[in-house]
PATIVEX-527276 format. One record per residue: y, x, z of N, C-alpha, C in turn. Coordinates in steps of 0.001 Angstrom, whole numbers, padded with zeros to 6 digits, always signed. Each point is the difference from the previous one (the first is absolute). Layout:
! PATIVEX-527276
YXZYXZYXZ
...
//
This chain:
! PATIVEX-527276
-010452-011400-021452+001315-000630-001473-001006+000646-001860
-000190-001215-000143-000435+000410-001486+000841+001201-000848
-000297+001111-000364+001136+000609-000418+000066-000389-001526
-001036-000744-000574+000325-000576-001414+001052-000663+000037
+000455-001039+000728+000931-000974+000087+000957+000339-000102
+001153-000591-000960+001588+000535+000262+000321-000006+001295
+001342+001452-000131+000456+000249+001143+000917-001053+000453
+001215+000376+000883+000920-000658+000576+001168+001474-000567
+001257-000787+000598+001184+000214-000338+000686+001511+000792
+000334+001268+000038+000447+000665+000463+001166-000725+001052
+000686-000734-000144+000530-001083+000447-000800-000295+001131
-000597-000419+000257-001050-000268+001257-000227+000790+001205
+000494+001298-000681-000230+001200+001361+001667+000208+000418
+001144-000605-000504+000989-000367+000255+000581-001417+001296
-000385-000719+000019+000060-001333+000703-001198+000105+001022
-000666+001313+000576-001341-000304+000658+000869+001138+001109
-000571+000607+001347+000638+001004+000672+000060-001158+001564
+000383+001432+001006-000356-000147+001163+000631-001470+000912
+001672-000011-000949+000179-000811+000030-000122-002054+000254
-001072-000053-001391-000871-001119-000310-001091-000097+001498
-000359+000507+000608-000906+000155+000714+000086-000137+001430
+001803-000241+000202+000588-000186+001384-000598-001443+000066
-000478-001069-000674+000015-001327+000508-001487-000068+000666
-001328+000995-000063-000724-000006+000146-000414-001205+001593
+000778+000043+000425-000042-000504+001355+000314-000967+000635
+000984-000691-001138+000721-001214+000212-000502-000794-000842
-001026+000756-001127-000813-001089-000969-001079-000074+001127
-000616+000198+000781-001189-000078+000713+000136-000866+001122
+001366+000387+000616+000429-001199+000947+000459-001123-000569
+000343-000074-001316+000781-001299-000412-001528-000808-000221
-001102+000834-000708-001281-000856+000126-000477-000801+000892
+000454+001171+001198-000878-000589+001621+001026-001433+000573
+001453+000207-000432+000098-001235+000568-000070-001374-001008
-000006-000007-000977-000990-000755-000630-001159-000835+000396
-000443+001124+000307-001402-000693+000476-000140-000367+001732
+001307+000375+000644+000307-000772+001155-000055+001234+001016
+000164+000869-000206-000361+001075+001081+001506+000562+000531
-000547+000660+001632+001411-000250+000273+000807+001753-000408
+000866-000346-000717+000409+000939-000464+001656-000220-000155
+000572+001422+000006+001623-000158+000090+000344+000392-001088
+000913-000435-001452+000121+001172-000690+001366+000305+000117
+000307+001078+000270+001502+000682+000184+000011+001365-001015
-000583-000448-001177+000104+000899-001187+000763+000015-001455
+000405-001316+000163+000174-000518-001128+001557-000825-000085
+001494+000484-000883+001255-000578+000435-000111-001167-000764
-000756-001296+000186-000061-001221-000882+000833-000696+001186
+000933-000905-000222+000591-000485+001160-001160-001051+000611
+000310-000515+001000-000901-001387+000569+000702-001432-000250
+001120+000643-000373+001020-001365-000300-000372-000700-000922
-000252-001827-000396+000177-000106-001184+001497-000153-000698
-000259-000459-001140+001037+000318-000965+000612-001516+000641
+001364+000065+000002+000812-001072+000157+000196-000738-000559
-000390-001495+000644-000307-000943-000879+000789-000701-000972
+001234+000704+000238+000998-000369-001383-000379+000433-000939
-000600+001064-000237-000563+000924-000870-000713-000140-000237
-001565-000231+000036-001149-000797-000456+000248-001440-000414
+000965-000610+000632+000417-001463-000938+000677-000208-001410
+001162+001403+000271+000506+000114-001187-001005+000642-001271
-000869+000513+000232-001502+000322-000899-000535-001146-000640
-000579-001097+001109-000570-000642+000250+000792-001117-001325
+001461-000417+000260+000717-000490-000663-000005+000304-001635
-000168+001026-000002+000521+000868-001608-001304-000434-000689
-001380+000568+001036-001229-000097-000664-000396-002108-000452
+000321-000601+000877+000394-001190+000073+000667-000317-001211
+000904+000077-000670+001130-000212-000957-000592+000944-001340
-001155+000718+000071-000682+000741-001243+000278+001282-000289
+000663+000850+000888+000616+001258+000019-001622+000896+000131
-000805-000312-001078-001303+000618-000185+000464+001089-000896
+000644+000044-000877-000288+000938-001551+000761+001123-000005
-000264+000867-000833+000616+001477-000339+001291-000205+000447
+000162+000988+001066+001496-000068+000166+000640+001692-000213
+001368+000426-000560+000475+001091-000083-000746+000838+000413
-000536+001238-000620-000614+001408+000475+001059+001042+000985
+001164-000588-000418+000899+001174+000869+000893-000697+001782
-000945-001652-000331+000403-000745+000963+001080-001159-000305
-000021-000681+000927+001171-001556-000884+001302+000743+000403
+000873-000229-000996+001445+000424+000490+000466-000024+001235
-000552-001356+000797+000425-001080+001196-000425+000967+000606
-000847+000619+000288-001243+000981+001143+001050+001045-000260
+000068+000795-000780+000446+001466-000582+001585-000323+000614
+000966-000526-000459+001187-000476+000594-000177-000381+001704
-000486-000258+000492-000330-000196+001738-000166+001232+000506
-000667+001055-000717-001000+000685+000320+001609+000953-000006
+000333+000618-001114+001364+000221-000339+001362+000025+001222
+000321-001542+000209+000835-000462+001065-000206+000658+001467
-001258-000234+000260-000473+000647+001240+000401+001649-000008
-000859+000439-000578+000673+001749-000357+001237+000476+000154
+000533-001091-000576+001410+000496+000187+000781-000434+000707
-000629-000905+000710+000979-000667+001478-000363+001052+001189
-001269+000660-000165-000573+001170+000899+000730+001340+000034
-000074+000676-001554+000901+000352-000117+000787+000987-000471
+001037-001082-000514+001071-000182-000659+000249+000836-001204
-001383-000193-000840+000066+000863-000902-000299-000902-001350
+000900-000219-001207+000082-001044-000483-001137-000084-000830
-000900-001208-000249-001326-000117-000404-000024-001435-000652
-000727+000392-001022+000014-001257-001436-001585+000106+000149
-000331-001521-000411-001512-000648-000253-000774+001263-001336
+000819+001122-000693-000265+000376-000967-000669+001063+000349
+000316+000635+001835-000357+001128+000324-001341-000297+000643
-000304-001518-000052-001579-000364+000998-001231-000230-001074
-000861+000597+000658-001356-000280-000780-000866-000499+001111
-000733-001070-000387-000872-000863+001322-001330+000416-000375
-000563+000212+001339-001317+000393-000298-001289-000695+001047
-001345+000454-000406-000811-000899+001155-000130+000998+001055
+000920+000004+000374-000091+000906+001707+000855+000897+000017
+000261+000741+000437+000506+001344+000159-000735+001239-000548
-001338-000191+000502-000911+001073-000104+000203-000528-001755
-000382-000993-000618+000446+000311-001359+001028+000282-001024
+001186+000154+001277+001326+000575-000572-000382+001225+000012
-000327+000796+000711-000206+001274+000341-001037+000294-000694
-001146-000636-000824-000666+001002-001097+000692-000603-001163
+000991-000468-000166+000992-000444-001041+001081+001014-000189
+000452+000649+001099+001196+000708+000402-000656+001387-000779
-001602+000304+000520-000703+001514-000392-000204+000338-001456
-000379-001372-000553+000044+000044-001361+000908+000068-000983
+001061-000389+000581+001231-000199-000981+001131+001671-000088
-000324+000717+001301+000557+001154+000480-000400+000912-000330
-001704-000038+000254-000713+001496+000597-000959+000048-001188
-000338+001464-000254-001405+000559-000707-000301+000735+000040
-001017+001007-000515-000558+000800-000418+000823+001086+000646
-000347+000366+000858+000981+001672+000318+001243-000305+000618
+000323-001063+000113+000859-000302+001443-000062+000312+001212
+000751+000290+001020-000488-000080+001492+000912-000834+000480
+000010-000773+001158+000412-000796+000449-000403-000246+001535
+001535+000193+000982-000331+000425+001067+000205-001271+001041
-001063-000072+000766+000210-001149+001156-000429+000490+001522
+000991-000312+000596+000073+000133+001331-001241-000300+000647
-001071+001024+000808-001610-000581+000608+000969-000049+001472
-000502-000882+000499-001308-001194-000190+000995-000841-000835
-001343-000867-000822+000771-001093-001035-001226-001028+000123
+000599-001125-000786-000978-001167+000019-001499+000502-001008
-000890-000401+000062-001657+000549+000029+000163-000287-001499
+000183-000739-001079+000253-000139-001222+000849+001376-000791
+001045+000058+000462+000950+000677-000061-000909+001523-001323
-000849+000692+000695-000853+000706-000531-000858-000222-001206
-000128-000914+000082-000736-000595-002242+000958-000441-000588
+000838-000773+000427+000642-000761-000516+001528+001626-000673
+000182+000074+000831+000784+001395-001076-000661+000992-000650
-001639+000256+000103-000172+001058-001256-000585-000958-000533
-000143-001003-000385-001006-000653-001112+000455-000107-001362
+001487+000535-000270-000108+000594-000709-000164+001435-000527
-000436+000527+000831-000053+001934-000203+001045+000548+000759
+001054-000717+000166+000803+000835+001364-000421+000656+000839
+000249+000921+000797-000368+000717+001378+000639-000373+001183
-000682-000342+000739+001101-001079+001634-000160+001841+000668
+001654+000281+000249+000018+000940+000977+000082-000769+001454
-000861+000175+000824+000414-000234+001365+000907+000699+000473
+001397-000428+001043+000603+000806+000353-000268-000835+001646
-000057+001078+001101-000685-000467+001122+001536+000079+001293
-000262-001292+000582+001535-000460+000455-000909+000190+001655
+000431+000822+000376-001027+000688+001735+000286-001360+000987
-001375-000265+000648+000106-001135+000944+000900+001092+001521
-000105+001116-000375+000387+000758+000749+002041-000317+000488
+000236-000481-001280+001703-000876-000468-000189-000924-000110
-001076-000869+000524-000291-001468+000388+000098-000545-001332
-000526+000863-001356-000335-000757-001218+001632-000037-000823
+000623+000492-000055+001016-000021-000054+000560+001141-001632
+000674-000612-001147-000303+001316-001082+000668+001330+000603
-000496+001259-000192-000082+001252-000346+000793+000261-000981
+001087+000368-000194+000585+000272-001602+000235+001283-000080
-000183+000763+000537-000404+001470-000077-001130-000087-001066
-001261-000901+000736-001258-000027-001213+000210-000912-000650
+000624-000525+000037+000280-000648-001559+000309+000661-000750
+001278+000549-000118+000812+000894-000864-001371+000950-000228
-000678+001185+001139-000677+000255-000863-001181+000073-000799
-000399-001541-000488-000661-000617-000444-000064-000096-001548
+001456-000068-000232+000812-000653-001021-000734+001297-001189
-000483-000176-001084+000106+001271-001241+000391-000590-001332
-000037+000879-000810+000414-000659-001175-000591-001448-000846
-001400+000022+000261-001323-001199-000172+000699-001586+000949
+000334+000429+000717+000484-000832+000933+000911-000946-001088
-000058-001446+000413+000009-001557-000354+001043-000620+000947
-000720-000660+000683+000177-000792+001311+000011+000210+000959
+000957-000602+001199-000214+000186+001539-000425-001489+000055
-001205-000479+000771-000582-001128+000805-000043+000177+001356
+001059-001383+000226+000527-000562+001421-001092-000864+000552
+000255-000204+001360-000198-001425+000135+000856-000116+001625
+000910-000778-000198+000824-000565+001214+000218-001540-000217
-000050-000417+001576-000930+000619+001263-001427+000117-000769
-000631+001189+000923-001531+000173-000616-000902-000039+000746
-001242-000219-001205-001301-000065+000993-000373+000992-000111
-000879+000610+000759-000174-000522+001270+000763+000303+001105
+001239+000708-000216+000342+000563+001409+001154-000919+000693
+000568-000735-000730+000959-001647+000044+001508+001180+000365
+000017+001154-000418+000937+001120-000737+000961-001043-000811
+001239-000247+000245+001687-000628-000895+000886+001363-000139
-000149+000326-001343+000590+000763-000663+002107+000047+000655
+000524+000977+000710+001128-000299+000206+001281+000145-001181
+001059-000444-000216+000719+000148-001445+000118+001758-000142
+000154+000692+001591+000327+001466-000643-001684+000484-000591
-000974-000043+000301-001494-000137-000256+000367+000337-001211
+000226-001690-001232-000262-000016-001194+001287+000465-000613
+000678-000065+000645+001158+000779-000623-000807+001720-000704
-000391+000724+001195-000587+001437-000477-000926-000031-000824
-000684-001164-000215-000843-000296-001134+000561-000621-001408
+000879-000488-000207+000772-000473-000822+000799+001133-000870
+000143+001104+000993+000454+001444-000423-000721+000430-000800
-000929+000388+000655-001820+000859-000587+000233-001255-001485
-000087-001018-000310-000242-000687-001127+000920+000520-000852
+001286+000160+000418+000844-000405-001031+000139+001451-000673
-000171+001595+001295+000559+001137-000593-001413+000367-000864
-001290-000881+000183-000947+000483-000721-000870-001280-001047
+001071-000638-000098+000055-001117-001118-001701-001109-000085
+000082+000433+001422-001331-001282-000075+000479-001403+000456
-002096-000585-000449+000362-001859+000398-000184+000133+001418
+000848-000933+001023-000869-000530+001217-000232-001094+000136
-001444-000592+000216-000802-000880+000049+000085-000230+001442
+000511-001402+000661+000428-000187+001180-000709-001229+000239
-001658-000006+000915-000278-001194+000853+000635-000759+000813
+000273-001079-000159+001034-000715+001235-000772-001181+000701
-000979-000305-000362-001035-001549+000685+000412+000032+001095
+000296+000959+001324+000280-000748+001056+001496-000078+000600
+000788+000173-001341+001365-000380+000158+000148-001059+001217
-000602-001420-000107+000392-000452+000980-000418-000449+001183
-000533+001553+000358-000491+000371+001628+000647+000945+000222
+000987-000028-000089+000719+001248+001090+000309-000517+001633
-000114+000729+001041+000253-000404+001050+001268+000798+000557
+000294+000737+001195+001343+000316-000219+000999+000737-000390
-000574+000387-001500+000289+001031-001065+000729-000746-000985
+000243+000772-001300+001323-001305-001106-001522+000590-001100
+000028-000502-000956-000539+000403-001419+000911+000191-000986
-000569+001685-000561+001050+000080-000899-000690+000409-001538
+000716-000288-000582-000572+000018-001442+000769+001281-001049
-001052+000849-000616+000445+001281-000843+000560-000665-000809
-000440-001027-000191+000281-000219-001364+001743-000693-000287
+000572+000050+001145+001360-000548+000021+001487+001732+000377
-001043+000660+000084+000829+001366+000437+000148+000222-001607
+001207+000974+000089+000761+000348-001376-001324+001163-000951
+000181-000652-001282-001015+000598-000426-000734-000173-000378
-000913-000579+000875-001079-000733+000102-001051-001759-000964
+001269-000612-000247-000413-001313-000157-000592+000636-001413
-000029+000769-000955-000366+000110-001363-001291+001885+000110
-000449-000016+000835-001121+000492+000193-001016-000278+001327
+000531-001366+000239-000869-000816+001542-000866-000914-000579
-001193+000201+000146-001139-001524+000371-000020-001036+000783
+000441-000675+000443-000255-000920+001342-000737-000759+000036
-001636-000049+000925-000838-000726+000058-000053-000846+000719
+000183-001125+000453+000091-001066+001141-001376-001075-000255
-000022-000963+000311-000678-000970-000126+000240-001020+001257
-000826-001255+000276+000134-000716+001181-001122-000444+000845
-001102+001104-000522-000714-000396+000889+000020+000324+001489
+000619+001086+000825-000080+000027+001356+000920-000794+000306
+001616-000452-000838+001103-000544+000369-000518-001716+000253
-000500-000439-000574-000297-001052-000014-001738-000478-000116
-000431+000843+000769-001642-000099-000188-000865-000777-001158
+000221+000739-000981-000106-000252-001215-000486+001308-000974
-001122+000375+001252-001081+000733-000346-001283+000000-001620
+000255-001525+000244-001018-000999-001040+000388-000373-001508
+001062-000008+000163+000974-000519-000943+000079+000751-000927
+000175+001743+000199+000190+001250-001414+001470-000852-000424
+000700+000512+001052+001708+000337-000895+000661+001022+000564
-000235+000606-001097+000947+001422+000418+000504+000190-001720
+001403+001815+000358+000736-000503-001342+000564+001514+000058
+000359+000917-000955+000926+001195-000059+001502-000772-000379
+001091+000703+000692+000958+000234-000302+000359+001458-000395
+000840-000400-001012-000061+001280-000684+000961+000288-001236
+000083+001027-000696+001772+000016-001069-000942-000784-000971
+001244-000383-000542-000541-001198-001350-001281+000273-000908
+000509+001660-000662-000787+000557-000931-001348-000144+000280
-000473-000431+001124-001466+000625+000331-000470-001455-000262
+000859-001153+000372-000793-001704+000045-000404-000059-001454
+000331+000686-001373-001123-000579-001037-001110+000642-000107
-000280+001399+000739-001394+000421+000328-000885-000633+000966
+000998-000176+000990-001375-000693+000757-000449-001584-000178
+000892-000621-001000-000106-001084-000828-001075-000314-000794
-000366+001224-000754-000764+000385-001099-001475+000477+001094
-000031+000123+000794-000975+001286+001164-001099-002118+000427
+001513-000147+000743-000515-001446+000390-000812-001341-000670
+000090+000305-001643-000093-000645-000961-001273+000164-000164
-000346+001232+000099-001619+000603-000337-000455-000097+001478
+000119+000024+000796-001151-000195+001409+000742-001353+000885
+000762-000312-000327+000410-001779+000895-000038-000942-000704
+001233+000315-000785+000532-001001-000719+000330-001308+001126
+000579+000680+000800+001371-001058+001196-001156-000980+001233
+000908+000021+000984-000782-000345+000335+000219-001767+000585
-000906-000759+000661+000269-001483-000591+001530-000522+000729
+000243-001122-001340+001166-000550+000440+000275-000283+001373
-000856-000842+000297+000049-000711+001712+000031+000861+000941
-000403+001322+000211+000276+001227+000560+001515+000439-000233
-000018+000019-000858+001415-000100-000224+001181-000388+000668
-000181-001070-000201+000877-001145+000108-000085-000227+001981
-000822+000151+000293+000063+000505+001718+000051+001007+000622
+000004+001144-000870+000801+001194-000045+001250-000059+000398
+000825-001160-001468+001055+000432+000259+000866-000863+001323
-000696-000960-000048+000243-000681+001670-000283+000465+001305
-000704+001176+000061+000034+000637+000678+001246+000989+000345
-000106+000567-001250+001504+001053+000122+001172-000296+000219
+000337-001515-000584+001194-001272+000404+000559-000562+000544
-001556-000542+000846-000104-001171+001262-000417+000628+001115
-000790+000933-000146-000604+000238+001109+000016+000934+000924
+000972+000883-000148+000624+001313+000728-000633+000280+001402
+000673-001666+000166-000371+000192+001901-001529+000425+000096
-000998-000958-000925-001149+000943+000554-000336+000830+000386
+000859+001013-000958-000540+001482+000222+000485+000610+001314
+001465-000636+000588+000818+000593+000909-001194-000683+001597
-000302-000994-000053-000859-000591+000703-001169+000716+000251
-000479+000651-001324-001872+000768+000072+000230+001308+000874
+001654+000490-000815+000174+000909+000661+000244+000310+001587
+000450-001050+000555+000122+000277+001933-001295-000186+000526
-000837-000769-001023-001293-000063+000779-000688+001307-000222
-000010+000757-001039-000822+001274-000079+000919+001493+000939
+001103-000658+000416+000459+001179+001098-000209-000366+001444
-000547-001376+000225-000530-000381+001107-001705+000211+000299
+000062+000407-001593-001641+000357+000303-000475+001728+000217
+001091+000233-000537+000078+001653-000217+000713+000722+001508
+000545-001054+000993+000557+000198+000690-001742-000023+001237
-000446-001217-000204-001261-000073+001139-001332+001295-000773
-000091+000347-000744-000886+000937-000832+000068+001379+000778
+001353+000561-000194+000864+001108+000426-000080+000034+001532
+000131-000981+001169+000063-000548+001055-001710+000456+000197
-000267-000937-000347-001912+000009+000450-000442+001648-000217
+000063+000739-001175-000555+001278+000115+000340+000685+000689
+001217-000210+000247+000689+001046+000842-000934+000031+001582
-000699-000483+000322-000854+000170+001216-001238+000585-000664
+000086+000770-000863-001018+000880-000440+000216+001199-000101
-000179+001308+001406+000581+001476-000118+000018+000609-000986
-000577+000229-000979-000173+000821-000445+000520-000532-002113
-000126-001146+000286+000193-000687-001452+001974+000698-000159
+000181+000360-000764+001933-000068-000895-000028-001359-001056
+000950-000810+000712+000604-000841-000949+001042+000034-000627
-000027+000054-001170+001331+000021-000617+000664-001389-000329
+000838-000495+000489+000852-001425+000068+000774+000187-001358
-000363-001355-000922+000116+000281-001695+001857-000542+000462
+000500+000545-001185+000836-000949-000052+000528-001248-000927
-001125-000332-000721-000525-000503-000859-001297-000537-000214
-000314-001493-000766-001149-000011-000842-000612-000307+001066
-000975+000267-000115-001420-000820+000732-001321+000794+000892
+000109+001015+000167-000519+001214+000344+000026+001039+000846
-000921+000219+000864+000677+000937+000876-001089+001109+000020
+000456+001281-000263-000602+000721+000349-000572+001410+000886
-001187+000271+000290-000115+000168+001752-001115+001482-000478
+000303+000939+000400-000534+001144-000382-001357-000169+001504
-000807+000571-000353-001430-000103+000376-000690+001377+000417
+000618+000851-000322-000588+001379-000166-000262+000299+001521
+000985-000359+000782-001235+000575+001482-000651-000399+000302
-000804-001009-000513-001521-000627+000227-000974+001406-000361
+000494+000667-001089-001093+000641-000432-000852-000233-001512
-000195-001430-000263-000104-000469-001152+001128+000353-001214
-001020+000195-001275+001042-000510-001248+000592-001744+000308
+001221+000277-001268+000193-001769+000507-000942-000671-000848
-000593+000664-001289-001170-000897-000773-000962-000554+001619
-000754+001098+000742-000955-000270+000531+000674-001060+001260
+000860+000112+000587+000985-000456+000779-000289-001640-000302
+000398+000110-001303+000175-001810-000554-001379-000302+000514
-001467+000846-001122-001304-000628-000246-000164-000241+001660
-000129+001086+000674-000474-000373+001991+000789-001327+000531
+001309-000021-000345+000483-001320+000388-000525-001166-000360
+000217-000092-001359-000339-001380-000565-001616-000400+000677
-001041+001561-000064-001277-000167+000322-000171-000847+001452
+001134+000550+000945+000135-000198+001783+000543-001174+000214
+001005-000637-000803+000729-000752+000532+000231-001088-000979
-000365+000181-001004+000413-001086-001289+001668-000091-000760
+000560+001225+000371+000883-000413-000349+000377+001532-000772
+001043-000926-001499-000185+000910-001265+001475+000345+000208
+000001+001440-000400+001583+000697-000289-000324+000865-001112
+001074+000185-000398+000121+001465-001620+000333+001548+000748
-001242+000494-000639+000445+001658+000058+001311-000368-000295
+000723+000936+000321+001158+000112-000614-000035+001511-000715
-000651+001103-000133-000448+000804-000426-000089-000592-001762
-000570-001315-000017+000000-000342-001212+001273+000027-001342
+000909+000068+000920+001352+000028-000321+000720+001259-000875
-000851+000930+000541+000500+001391-000404-000345+000825+001316
+000243+001532-000196-000789+001164+000784+001243-000239+001407
+001024-000294-000207+001027-000089+001018-000750-000843+001239
-000623-000970-000594-000074-001291+001151-001651+000431+000289
-000442+001374+000040-001205-000114+000338-000050+000104+001511
-001043-000641+001058-000132+000046+001086+000926-001177+000695
+000833-000795-000888+000455-001467+000191-000705-001247-000760
+000257-001066+000620-000775-001468+000240+000844-000482-000721
+000207-001122-000848+000860-001322-000245-000670-001011+000606
+001143-000697+000847-000249-001365+001136+001016-000661-000885
-000559-001345-000886+000743-001320-000358+000315-000694+001369
+001193-000433-000444+000346-001230+000988+000318-001402-000286
-000694-000659-001041-000525-001061-000813-000484-000855+000544
-000437-000075+001172-000776-000857+000860+001298-000976+001106
-000689-001027+000839+000793-000613+000730+000183+001035+001103
+000905-000193+000832-000231+000730+001541-001161+000091+000938
-001074-001057-000187-000872-000192+000815-000890+001130-000541
-000131-000197-001028-001485+000631-000755+000584+001800-000095
+001199+000460-000042+000953+000975+000034-000481+000618+001239
+000254-000665+001477-000016+000736+001178-001768+000046+000045
-000853-000843-000237-001463+000345+000226-000345+001174-001298
+000508-000077-000675-000080+001726-000879+000063+001117+000609
+001235-000074+000474+000497+001233+000194-000818+000262+001520
-000058-000927+000587-000917+000357+001401-001356+000323+000053
-000756-000641-001308-001027+000788-000445-000264+001175-000277
+001201+000281-000613-000062+001574-000395+000378+000900+000738
+000835-000695+001458+000068+000937+000937-001299+000155+000970
-000844-000740-000232-001418+000046+000816-000312+000751-000833
-000265-000080-001199-000970+000983-000853+000691+001522+000515
+001104-000352-000096+000292+001645+000389-000694+000788+001465
+000134-001103+001013-000379+000056+001484-001904+000163-000484
-000583-000191-000473-001008+000112-000427-000316+001491-000334
+000617+000550-001183-000098+000874-000245+000567+001446+000587
+000878-000147+000808+000829+000995+000380+000023+000300+001958
-001009-001513+000313+000331-000679+001454+002015-000498+000265
//
């Protein structure tokens, strides 16, 4: 690099890290798939379902009607109220559109939340393992991320003693994901109450990512904002990417105390200026008229989960954590003598199956891989059998 050229901001250091490197194998596999090679992508949580026709048609109708101009930066009142109504119905927590701000996906909503709440010198506790982008998103304003392990030996469930011990006078917030990516763990009401008690005792914010709310199987989804004393200190992040197979539409939101809404609006004015009106019309239709679509998808995911767990049970040395929710299976590969990163690389080279090194989600998940079940059952079965054949080759 020419040292005489202008440098870049130290901000760039805060948005890089191990998490950002997790996608290397997936990107390589995606390129191979585009070239027509025999690969199977089990490494990303992008639903293979098309967005339901009725939602697409609503967007097309809005486009043809000329809905191509600037839209309200915080989101149209109709969409924000639909989000509020949906949240209130689920949580029984009174919610108004003034509590809601719409963003270009949940990632954008997390970014905005970090910018509004956290600053240099703050500490924010995050339960490890966590989604790979949290590392950068939560530290971009200069806050320090405190990763609290949720041990694999306890099926990645919260360890309240470790969370309590991590709180210091500098702690500003606790970040949770329920249901969790990558583990598929859905926090119980009791676990959430314990976290809420800490937040109230130490006057902390809670940021809760609930993007997998609609993909919960045998258990029930609870939201921490509905617990006594928590609505005024909780930012709930959600969206339509997973529930309605709308990853590419980029529709996410925050539900938060009304006092934060003007700050979110000011931030969206600077970085986003609102999402397209025709997208908002489609999102409103999804929430008000297409809830059944998310139920149908959930039932298919459950069948796929059971298929993957059943197939992988044929490998003697694998430990498979059956998820309560979401679209991923966590698999312990430590018995095979490879790091999880090397396992993923050698598996792809030998079989064309792309999976994700779960260690990228945090130290608690080192030695584990994450398998996504967002493909049809035939492809999933093929992928699992290739994995088992690979294991037989390296360990007889």
